C-alpha positions in Angstrom: 126.2 -78.9 -6.5 129.4 -76.9 -6.9 132.6 -78.6 -7.8 135.8 -77.9 -5.9 138.0 -78.1 -9.0 137.7 -78.1 -12.8 136.2 -81.1 -14.6 138.9 -83.3 -16.0 138.8 -85.5 -19.1 138.6 -88.5 -16.7 135.5 -87.0 -15.1 133.8 -86.4 -18.4 134.4 -90.0 -19.4 132.8 -91.2 -16.1 129.8 -88.9 -16.5 129.3 -90.0 -20.1 129.1 -93.7 -18.9 126.8 -92.9 -16.0 124.4 -91.0 -18.2 123.9 -94.3 -20.2 122.6 -96.2 -17.1 119.0 -97.0 -17.5 116.5 -96.3 -14.7 116.0 -99.2 -12.4 119.5 -100.5 -12.9 122.8 -99.9 -11.1 126.5 -100.4 -11.7 129.6 -100.2 -9.6 132.4 -97.7 -9.4 134.8 -100.5 -10.5 132.8 -101.5 -13.6 132.8 -97.9 -14.8 136.5 -97.7 -14.1 137.3 -100.8 -16.2 136.0 -98.9 -19.3 138.4 -96.0 -18.8 142.0 -96.4 -19.7 144.7 -94.9 -17.5 145.2 -91.2 -18.1 148.4 -90.3 -20.0 151.4 -90.6 -17.8 149.8 -92.8 -15.2 151.3 -96.2 -14.6 148.7 -98.9 -15.6 149.3 -101.1 -12.6 149.0 -98.2 -10.2 145.9 -97.0 -12.0 144.3 -100.4 -11.7 144.6 -100.2 -7.9 142.9 -96.7 -7.6 140.6 -96.4 -10.6 137.4 -97.3 -8.8 138.3 -94.7 -6.1 138.9 -92.1 -8.9 135.4 -92.8 -10.2 134.1 -92.2 -6.7 135.8 -88.9 -6.6 134.4 -87.9 -9.9 130.9 -88.9 -8.9 131.2 -86.8 -5.7 131.4 -83.7 -7.9 129.1 -84.7 -10.8 126.8 -82.3 -12.5 123.1 -82.4 -11.7 122.2 -84.2 -15.0 124.2 -87.3 -14.0 122.2 -90.0 -12.4 124.7 -90.5 -9.5 122.3 -92.5 -7.5 122.6 -95.5 -9.9 126.3 -96.0 -9.0 126.9 -98.3 -5.9 129.9 -100.0 -4.4 131.0 -103.5 -5.3 128.9 -105.1 -2.5 125.7 -103.5 -3.8 125.6 -100.9 -1.0 124.9 -97.3 -1.5 127.7 -94.9 -0.6 127.3 -91.4 0.8 127.7 -88.5 -1.5 128.5 -85.0 -0.3 125.2 -83.3 0.5 123.0 -86.4 0.2 122.3 -89.2 2.7 122.4 -92.9 1.8 118.7 -93.0 2.7 118.0 -90.5 -0.1 120.0 -92.5 -2.6 118.1 -95.6 -1.6 114.8 -93.8 -1.9 115.7 -92.6 -5.5 116.6 -96.2 -6.4 113.5 -97.6 -4.9 111.4 -95.1 -6.9 113.0 -96.7 -10.0 112.1 -100.2 -8.9 115.4 -101.3 -7.4 114.9 -103.6 -4.5 117.1 -104.0 -1.5 117.6 -107.3 0.4 117.3 -107.6 4.2 120.9 -106.6 4.6 120.2 -103.4 2.8 122.1 -104.4 -0.3 121.1 -104.5 -4.0 121.4 -107.9 -5.6 123.8 -106.9 -8.5 123.0 -110.1 -10.4 119.4 -108.9 -10.6 119.6 -105.1 -10.8 123.2 -104.7 -12.0 124.0 -103.3 -15.4 127.4 -103.9 -16.9 128.3 -100.9 -19.1 130.1 -102.0 -22.2 132.1 -100.0 -24.6 129.1 -100.2 -27.0 126.9 -98.7 -24.3 129.3 -95.8 -23.7 130.6 -94.9 -27.2 133.6 -92.7 -27.4 134.7 -93.2 -23.8 138.0 -95.0 -24.6 138.8 -92.4 -27.3 
């Protein structure tokens, strides 16, 4: 998938974290964002309010080798990605063994994976 702009340092950090997600597990945009400090010159309080959205923007333009389908919203729902349906994302997750409840959500306490700084070395650097 082509990107509409150059990859930023923030994007690279997001992708590095997402590449560590094991098959059959998911994480949220917010959990990824918590590992990435505010970019230089960005007010930390303002960044805290938008950081999960920034991760979403990065994921919308991720390279093909990033397992984008393993990132879901805070409620455990899949979110549309340009060029792919939510049904396709769900299918990819189900192929990895992720289960959805009757409401179509992933139970994060079962399938969630909390990336830690140790799981994503060098991200905060």
